N, C-alpha and C positions, 0 to 999 in steps of 0.2 A: 249346141242348144238343147239337144235331147238329153245330154248328161245333166244339164242344169235342172231341167224339169224333173228328172229322175231323183236328183239329190233333194230338191225341195219336197217332193212327194214323200221320200223316206223320212225327212225331218218331221213332216206333219204326222206321218204314221207313228213315229216314235213318240212324239209329244202326246198324241191322243192315246196311245197305248199306255202311257205312264200315268194317265189321269183316270183313276177308277171312279165310276159313277158320277162323272162330271158332265154336266149338260152344256157348259159354256165353251165357246170356241173363240179363237183369235179373230179380231176384226179382219176384214177382207184384205186391207192394205198392210197390215202389220205382220211382223215376222216373230214367230214364237220359237223359243229354244229352251226346252225344259221349263224352268220357272221364270225365264227372262222373256220380256216382250219388248220389241223394238218398233216404236211407232214414230220414229224421227223422220224428218224430211218428207212428210206426207201432205203438207199444206193443209193441215187440219185446223178448223176454227172452233172445234169443240172436241171434247174427250170422247172417243168411241167407247163402245161397250167392251170392257176389259174383263178377261176371265178372272174369277175369284181366286184362283190358285196362284196368281202371279206374285213374285217377290221382288223382281227388278223391272222397272218400267221406264222406258226412255221416250219422252215426248218432245225432245229438242227439235229446233229448227222447224217450228210450225207457226201458226198464227193464233195461238190460244190467247184469250183475253181474260178478264177478271173472273167472270162467272163460268167457271169450268168445273162444275160439280160432277156431271156424268155419273158413272157408277162407282165413284171412289168410296162411297160409304160402305160398300160391301167388300172392299179389298182389305180384309183383316190380316192378310199375310204380307202385305206390301212393306218392304224394308228399304229399298233404294228407289228414289224417284228423281229423274232428270227432266227439268223443264227449261233448259237453256235455250236462249235465242228465240224467245216468243215475245209477245207484246203485253205481258202482264204489268199492271200498274201498282198492284199491291200484293202482299203475301196472300196467296189464294186460300179460300176457305177449306180447300181439300186437306190442308195441313192440320186439320183437327185430328187427323189420324195419329194416334199416340205411338203406334208401333214403328213408324218410319225412323230409320237410323242414319241414312244418308240422303241429303236433299241438296240439289243443285239448281239454282235459279240464275245462272250466269247469263249476262247480257239480256236483260229485260228492261222494263221501264219503271221499275219500282223506285219511288221517291222517298219513302220513309219506312221505318220499322216501328210499328205502334205497339204499345203495351197490350198484352193479351192475345197477340196474333198467333202465338204458339200455345198448344194445349198444355194443361198442367200435367206434370209427370211425363213430359215428352221424352222419347228415347233417342232423339236426334244426337248423333255423335259428330257428324261432319256437315257443316252448312257452308255452301258456296254462294255468295251474293256478289261476286265480282262483276264489274262493268255494268252497273245499273246507274241510276241517277239519285242515289240515296243522299239526302242532305241532313235528315233529322233521324236520330234514334232516340225514341222517347225513354224517359227514365223508367226502368223496370221492364223494358222490352225483352230482355234476355233472361228474366228471372226464372222462367219455366224450363230453360235449357240447361238444367243442372248436370246432364250427362254429356254435354258438348265437349269434344276433344279438339276439333279443328274448326276454326272460323276464318273465312276469307271474305274480306270487304274491300278488296283492291279495286282501283279505278272507279271510285265513286266521287261524290262531292261533299264529303263529310268535313265540316269545319271545326266541330268540337264534339266531345263525347261527355255525356253526363257523368257526374261523380257517382261512384259505386255501381257503374254499369255492369261490372264483372264480379259483383260480390258473391254470386252463386255459381261461378264458373271455376270451381276448385279442380275440376278434371280437365280443363282446357290445357292443351299442350302446344298448339300452334295458333298464333294470331297474326293475320296479315292485314295491314292497313296501307299498303303502298298506293301511290298515285291518288291521294286525296288532297284536302285543303286544310289539313290540321295546322294550326298556327302556334298553339301553346300546349305543352304537356304539363298538366297541373299535378300538384303533389297528391299522392295516394290514388291517382287515376286508375291504376291497375291493381288496386288492392283486391285480394281474393284469388289472384292467379298464382296460387302457391305451387302448382305443378307445371306451369308454363315452361317450355324449353326453347321455343323459337318465337321471336317477336320481330316483325318486319314493318318498318315505318319509312321506307324509301319514297322519294319523290313526293314530298309534302312541302308545306311552307313553314316548317318548324323553325322558329328563331329563338325560342325560349323554352328551356326545360327546367322546370322549377325543382327546388330541393325536395327530395323524397318522391320524385315522380315514379320511380320504379320500386319503391319500398313495398315489400311483401313478396317479391320474387325469391324463391329458394332454389329453383332448379334451372333457371334460364341459362342456356349456354351459347345462344346465337342472338345477337342484336344487330339489326341493320338500320342505320340512320343516314344512308347515302342520299345525296341530292336533296339537301334541305338548306336552311339558312343559319345553321348553328355557328356561333362566333367564338365560343370558347369551351374548354373542357374543365369542369370543376368537380371537386369532391362532393359537393352538395347533392347533385343528382345521381351520384354513383351508388348510393345506398340501395341495397337489394341485389346488386350484381356480383355478389361474392363468387357465384358458380360460373360466371361468364368465361367462355373460352375463345369466342370469336366476336370481335367488335369491328364493324365496318362503318366508317364515317367519311367516305370519300365524297368529293364534290360538295363541300360545304364552304363556309366563310371563316373557318377556324384560324385565328391569329395567335392565340395563346393557350398554353396549358398550365393551369395553376399547379404549384408544387403540392405534392401529396394527393393528386387526383386519383392515382392508381392504387392507393393504399388498400382499397376494398376489392380490387380486381387482380389479386396476386396469382390467380389461376389462368389468366389470359394467355393464350398461345398465338393468336393471330390478331394483329391490329393493322387496320388499313386507314391511313390518314392522307391518302393521295389526293391531288387536285384540291388543295386548300390554300391558305394564305400565310402559312407559318413562315416567319422570317428568321427565327433563331431557335436553337435547341439549348436550353439551359441545363446546368448540371443535374438538377433534380427533376427534369421534365418527365423522365421515364422511371423514376424511382419506384421500387416495389415490383417491377415487372421481371422478376427473376426467372419465370417460367416461359417467357415469350420466345417463340420460335421464328415467327415471320413478322417483319415490320416493314410496311410500305409507306414511305414518305415522299414518293415521287411526285413531280409536278406541283411543287410548292415554290415559295420565294426564299428558301433558306439560304442565308449567306453567312450565318454565324453558328458555330457548334462549339459548345463548351468542351474542355478537355475531358471532363467526367461525364459527358452526356450519355454515353452508352456503357458506362462501367458497371451498371447494375444488371444488364441483360446477358448474363454469362451463358445462357442456353440458346441464344439467338443463332439461327442457321441461315436465314435469308434476310438481307438488308437491301432495300431498294431506295436509293437516293438520287436516281436519275432525274434530269430536267430540273435542277435547282441552280443555285449560284454559290456553290461552296468551294470554289477553286482554292481559296486560302487554306482550307483544311488540309488539302493534299500538298499544297505548295510550301506552307510555312510551319504547320504544327508538328509536334513530335509525338507520335504514338496516340493519335486521337481515338483509334479503334483497338487499342492494345489489349483490352479486356475481353474482346470477342473471340475467345479461343476456339469456339465451336462453329464459327461462321463458315459457311460453305459457298454461298452465292452472294456476290456483292456487285451492285450496279451503281456506277458513278458516271453514267453516260450523260452527255450534254450538260456539263457543269462549268464550262469556260476555263477548264484547267489548262494551264500553259506549261507548268513544270511539276515534277514529282519529287518531293522531299525524300531523302534517304531513309527517313523513319516514318514515312506516311503510313505504311502498312505493317508496322511493327506489331507483333503479337498474333497475327492472323495465320497461325500454324496449320489450320485445317482448311484454309480457303482453296477451293477447287476452280471456281470460275469468277473472273473479274472483268467487268465491262467498262472500258474507258472510251468507247466510241463517241463521236460527236464533240470531242475536245480538240482544240488546236494545240496539242502538246508540242513544245519546242525543245525541252530538255528533261532528262531523267538522271537524277544524281546516282552516283555509283552505289551499287548494292541496294537499290530501292526495293527490289523484290527478293532480297536475300532471306527474309523471314517467312516468306510464303512458299515453303518447300514442297507443298502438295499441289501447287497451282498447275493446272493443265490447259485451261482455256483463258487466254488473255485477248480480249477484244479491243483492238486499237487500230484506228484508221487515220492517223495524223499525216499530213503532207508538209509539215513545217519543222521537222526535227533539225536541231542544231547539232550537226555531226562533228563536234570537236573531239579532242582526245579524251574528254571526260565520259564519253558515251561508248567507247570501244568495248567495255566490259559486257554490254548487253548483247553483243553479237554472239558470243559464246554461250551466254545464258539462254538465249532463245533457242539456239541449236540443241542444247542439252535438255531443256526443261519443257518447252512449249510446243503445242501443235501449230505449225506455221500457217495453216489455212485461216486462222482468225486474225492474223496481223497483216496489215497493208500499209505500214508506216514507211515514209520516204524522207530523204534528206532535202533540206532547203539551203543549207550552208555547210561548207564553203561551195563556191560556184562549181568547182570541178566535179563534185559528187551530187549536184542538185538533181533531184528526181530519182536518185538511186535508192533501192530498197535497203533498209537498215540491216537486213540479214546478209547483205553482200558487202558491207562496209569493211575496209581494211585499215590497219593501223597507220600505214604510210599516207593515207588520204586525210587524216585528221589535222586540225589546226588549233590555234588559240581561240578562246571564247570571246566573242564580241558582246556578251551580255553586259548589262549595266552593273556598276559597282558603286555601292553607297559609300561616300567618303565623309559625310557629315550626317550623323544620326540625330533625330529629334531628342531633346534632353528633357528629363523629368524635372518638374519644378512646381512651385506653388503659384496659383493664380488667385488674385483678389477679386471678389465678387463686385461686379459693376465696372471693372476696368478691362481694357483689352489684353489679350495674351497672344503670343506668336510661337509657332513651332516651325523649325527650319530643317530642311532635308536637302542634301546636295549629292549628286551622283555624276559619274563619268563612265566612259566606255572606250574601248580600243578596237577598231577605230571609232572616233567620236561620231555619234549619230543622234538623230532626233529621239528624244525620250519623252514619255508621258508619265505624269505623277498621279497617283491616286492615294487619297488619305482615308484611313479607316479609324473607327473608334470602337473599342470593345469588340473587335473582330467583325464589325459591320460597317457598311458604307455610310458616309456622312451625307446627309441630304443638303443640297444647295450650299456647299462650303464656299467661304471667301478665300481664294487662293491667288497668290501673285507668283509668277514664274519669270526667271531670266536665265540667260546663257552667258557665261564668261569664257570668251575665247582667249586662251593664253598663248603668248609667243614662245614661252619656254615652260615646260611642264604640261600636265594634262589639262584640257579644258573641262569645264564642269557646268552642269545645269542645276539650278536651285529652285526649290519650291517652298513658299512660305504660306503656312496655314494661319489665317487670322481669325481669332475669336473676338469680335468687336466689343461685346458687352457680356462678360462672363457671368453665367448663372450656375446654380448647383447642378443643373442638367448637363453641363459641359464637363463635369469631372469624369475621368475614365482613363483608359490606356489608348494612346494614339500611335499609329504606325503609318509609315510612308512606303508605298509600293511603286517601284520604278520599272517601267517596261520599255522595250524597243522591239524592233522586228525579230530579234533573236532570243528574247526571253524576258523573264521577270525576276526582280530581286527585291527582297523584303528588308526593311530597316529594322532595327531593334525597337521595342515598344517603350514609349515614354509615358510615364504616369503623370497626369495633371490632377492635382488636388485643389479644390476650391475652398478658400477660406474667406471669412467675413470678419471685419473689424468688430471688436467687442462693443457692446452698447449697453449702458446701464439701464436696468428696469427698476432698480431700487438703489437709491444713493443715501449715504449717511448724512444726517443733519446735525447742526450744532446742538449740544446737549448741556444743560445746567442742572446739577443735582447737589444735594447736600451730602456732607460726609456720612458714610454708613449706608447710603442708598445704593440701588442697583442701576448700572448704566447699560443701556441697550443701543447698539448701533446696527443698522440694517444696510446690507449691500448685496446686490445681485446683478448679473449681467448676462446677456445673450451673445452668441457668436458661433461661428463654426470653424474649428471645433469649439466645444463649450469652454469658455475662458476659465482659467484658474484664478481664484480669489485669494489675495494675500493682504496682510495688514502691516502698517508701520506706525510708529509713534515718533513724532518730531523728526521724521526722516530716517529713523534707525530701527533696530530690532530689540531695543532694550525696553521691556515692559515691566515696570515695578509690580503690577498686578500679577503678571505671569510668574515672577520670582516668588511671590507670596501665595501662589496657587489660588488667586482670586479671579482669574480670567478664563473664559471658555469660549471656543469658537464652534458654532454649529453649522457646518456647510450645507446640510440638507435644508435648513430653514433660513439660510443666509443671515444668521444673526451672530453678533459679537457681544459678549457679556463681560461686565466687570461687576463683581459683587463687593459690598462693603467699601464703597468708593473712598479714596483718600486724596489729599491734596497732591500727593506725588503722582497721581494718575492724570493730572491736568496736562493738556497739551493738544497738539494737532494730530489727529488720527487719519491716516491715509489708507483708502481702500483701492487696491490695484487689481484690475481685471486684465489678464494677459492670455493671449493665444498666439499662434504663429503669425497672424496678420498684424499684431501690434499690441500695445498696452494703453489703457486709459486709467486715469486716477481721479478719485473724488476725495475731497478733504472735509473733515468736520472737526470742530473745536469742542473739546470737553472742558467744562468749567466746573470745578468742585467748590462749593461754598462752605466756609467754616466760620463759626462764630469767633469773634476776637477773643483772645485769651493771653494770659501772661505765662510765658515759659517758666519763669522763676519769680517768686514773690520778692518784691523790692524790700531791701533791708536798710536799717538805719546805718548812717555813716558818721565817722569822726575824722576830722582833718586838722592839722596844725596850721596855724595862721601862716600864710605865705606859701604853703604847699598847694599842690593841685589835687583835685579829686574828680573822679568820674562816677556819675550816677547812671545806673543801668536800668533800662526798661525793655527787657527782652520779651518779644511778643510773637504770636502766631495768629493766623487767620487768613481767610480767603473770601473776597478779595483782600489784598494787603490793607490792614487797618491804617487809618490816619492817626498819627501820634500828636498829642497836644500836651506840652509841659506847663505846669503852673507852680508858682511859689506863693505859698500862703494865699491861694485862691486867685492869684493874678498871673496872667500869661507871661512867660519868660521871654524877654526880647534879647536879640543878639547884641553882644558887646565885645570889646577886645579881650575880656576875660571869660565870657560865657559864650559857648557855641555848641551846636549839635552836630553829631556825626553818626556814622553807621546807620544811615537812613533814619536819623532822629532817635535811634534807640539808646544812644549815649549822650548824656549831658556833661560836658567838660567845663570845669571851673578852674581857671589858672590863677594862682596866687590868692588863695582863699582869704577872705576878710571876714571880720565879725558880722558884717551885714549879710553875708551869704548864708548864715545859719537860719534854719527855719524848716517849714514843712513843704516838701516837694511832691506834687501829684503828677502822675502820668495817665492821661485819658486816651483810650484807644477806641476807634470807631470804624465800622464797615457797614455793609448793607444789612447785616443780621443783628446789629445792636452796638451798644457802647458799654465799656467796662473801665474801671478806675483802680489804681493802686497808688500807694504813697510811701514816702520814706522821710525820716527826720535826719537833718544834717546838723552836726555840732562842730563849731570851729574852736579849737583849743589854743591856748597861748603858745608863742613861738619857743623853740629850743635852739640854743646856740651850738654851732659846730666849729671845732678848732681846725683852722686851715693854715697851712704853710704856703705863703704866697711867693716864695722864691722861684723865679723863672716861669711864673704862670701868668697868663693874661686873662684867664677866665675858665671856669668849669661849668659845664651844662650837664645836668643830670636829666636823662631822657627816660621816661617811662613808656614802654611799648605796650600797646593794646593790640594783640593779634587776633583777629576774628575772621573765620572763613565764612564770608557772606556772599552768596551767589557765585561770583567768579573769584573768590578768595582775595578780596581787596584788603590791604593792610592800612589800618589807621594808626598813625604815629602821633601820639600826643606828647608834646615837648613841654616840659616844665623846667624852665631855666631860672637860675639865680645870678644876678650880676655881681661882679666882684665888689665887696664892701670893705672899706678900710675900717677896722675896728680898734684903732690904736687907743690903748688905755681903757677900752670898754668891753673887751672880750672876757666873758665869764669862764672861769676854770672849773672843770668837772673832775671828779676822781677818776683815776686811771682805770679802776676796776669796773667803772660803769661804761667803758667804751670798748668797742669791738672793731678791729681793723681787718681789712681785706686786701690781700696782695694782688696786684695787677700783673698779669703776664701777657705779653704781646705775642701774637701768633699769626702766621700767613696761611692759615687753614682755608678750607673751601669756603665759598660764598655763604653768607648767612642764610639760614632757612627761614620759613614762616614762623614767627615767634608767637607762642601762646601768651595769653593775657595773664599778668600776675598782679593785677591791681588789688584784688581782694580775694578772700577765700572763695567767694561765690562768683567770681568772674567766669565768663563762658564765651565760647566761639559759636556764632549762630549763622544760619543760612537764611537771611532775610527774615529772621525771627522764627524760622520753622525748624532749624536743625536741633540736634541733641546737644545738651550741655555737657561739657567736660569739666568736672570738678578739679580745682587746683588748690595747693596749699600756699599761704602767704609766707613771705620771708621779710623780716625786719632787720635792716642793717644799722648798727650803732657805730659811729666813727670813733676810732681810737688814735692816739698819737703814735706815729712811728716814722722816722727818717724825715721829719718836717714836711710830709706831703700825705694826701689822702690815698689810702690803699683799700682794696677789697680782698675778700677771701679768694683763694685760687680761682682764677678766671682765664678765659681765652678771649683775646681781643684781636680785631683787625679793622683796617679802614674800610669804609662802605659808603657809597653814595646813596642818599635817601631815595626812597621810591617817590614817584610824582606826588602822591597824596601827602607825603611828609614835607616835600618842598613847600606846599601851600601853607603849611602850619609854621614853618621856620621863619624867624625874623629875617628881613632882607639883608642884614649886616652879616649873617652867617655865611661862611664858605660852604660849598656843597659837599665837603668831606665829613663823614661821621664815623667815629670809632665805636665798633660794636663789641661789648664785653659780655661774655656768657659765663655766669657763675656755675661752676661744675660741682660745687660741694653740696648742693641741695637738690631736691627733686620736688616740684619742677624747678627749673633754673630761673635765676633772676638775670635780667638783661639790663644793660645800661649803655647809653650812647654818649660819646664825648666829642666835642668839637671846640675849636678856638676861634675867637673873633677879636679883632683889635679894639672893638667897641665895648667889650664886656668888662 
């Protein structure tokens, strides 16, 4: 006790000795040490008289209230003031002192920070307002604190911050707002904090961070957002965090990470996302984090990790994935962590891992510590740890190991590579080694594996939207035991799947269990890769992955309609369809691929606009156009008829004709037009009627007169009409006196001279016009003509090939037409004048053979004729002259 008094006395003496010409002394209850005065825990209700020389004053843990003026007005040297744990309701008036640099008002009853409560040009660099009841910070309340470097507002009741609150705090380096009630972080809220390095926002109610919330930061390297209600990470609110090295967002509600979120955080070294609700890690989830060294993803719901999820983090040294559901990553994937060459610490504890794939840890060449505790591991494939050559600590505590012959390798590996104290794994099968440590397993104790074997894998196929789809998986085991099936989609579990299972017990051969996954009403959301996982008490086996693609039938959104145009106009047909995948559109004309417009470069298809064009339309373009929309689900077809209208016209001008009495003549009216013109024949202004000698053929384009008489002479008109108008043409027919022909009648019963009119009309129909002359006995009445006026033709019989389609030789201007629309083929006439030779009629060198008339010819032949006709082709002129001969007993 005496020593204490002596020490206290010496302190007082020293302090007093150090103050020259100073009349003030410390308050009776306070402790003075040089320029520091401690008046804490004195139960003061007012500020005592404080020496003017003081620079640091501690008035904490008293009962000071609002009006605590005291002698502060004279404390011109005061730089640090602590007023913690008092009962102040407002920022005290004593803070008008401009020279104070550090002010602590921790745990008072302050409810607001009002504008103007801090003096202009304040020197405060550190302000502690933790654990008050602050709800409101008025706009401009911090404007005078331009020298502020540290601001602590933890454990208050702040719900929002005014915009531009920190506009004058360019020197602020640390801002703490933990344990408040902030709900939204608005854009540009922290604008002005260009030198901030640390921002703490833990334990708030933040559920929305707006785009540009941290814009303006240039130096921040630590951001803590733990224990909030943030649901996603997006690039929008990452602007301004380019210098960030540590980001902690544990204990939030984060379910997704948008691709590209980390593009502006390339310098990040530590990322803590533990205790969230992440379910999968996609390939680009951590893209751009090439400098990350520590990643904590523990205590999430991760059940799916992409093969490329960690491929961008080549500098990662510590990866914590414990307490998730990623058993499939280790059990089934090949090298999911293969790019983490610098990884040293890896935790996979408590992930429901049952087996370890031989390539699960491929590429982890620098791994030193691996934690697999809390997993019920049953099997480890051979050389599963072969690539982790530097591994020293393997934490594993399984009691369900399947100690078959496939695991013997690990005994020697553990002995040579690992510290045994971290491994407590024991065998569960076979029975003779149950409970035995894996380190003591011997080769003679191993047996065959009773794990499941998949005998029927799910198959890849197309599924049609709206219809059911099934996937089948079958497995067996030896000995056969109960098996459980689990279906996965895209490496994640399927929620509430419809599954049917059955067991087939075979008398011969292995028994099997089968699971059928039913997708009752397929939608696009059902597409993906499906996998069957089969487990029993001894291990787990994965089937191959079956890809299911969803397709929908094509459906027309634009269909072609019937079109009618005039020749020369443009035709437009419209056709578009939807479906998945997008249907391919194709066109056909009359069921084929022959487009006259395409051959003539008048057709154009524009897929982007779903249009089909034909320019300068012609009658040959007419037909049925079919639009087909096709995808893997099926094909649909829509038809439209194109009609091209053409005014009626004459293909060839009608010419005047001359015919010898008794001969036959054909008057031609070759026409074109669309629709096909109606033909009307008139003679001297009167419609021509059908008789035994007058008839129309070739769709009324030919008027045939048999055995011309003088009355047949006159003016013949051809009138053609369609929807676009009417046109007429005419010809004059003259009937000349008869000419006698010398005929030797010996052994002849009759001669028929047949004139063939061969025209290719539509389907190449042959019209055969037969002009026949009956045998006439001309005893004593036959006129004789000079020999030099007669020309004979020799007839040669031949068994050559069947007769071809014969061109018309009626006149010089005869033509073959396609329904009046074909091109004319000009031919030369040939006049035969009979001469006398060998008492019978001959022709110039000709080739003849027997031929049965075509059906059209039958209709024109008299019924007394036999069906055999002899065809003679004159070969001495071009074009040839044809004649047909036949015999009849009645001629």
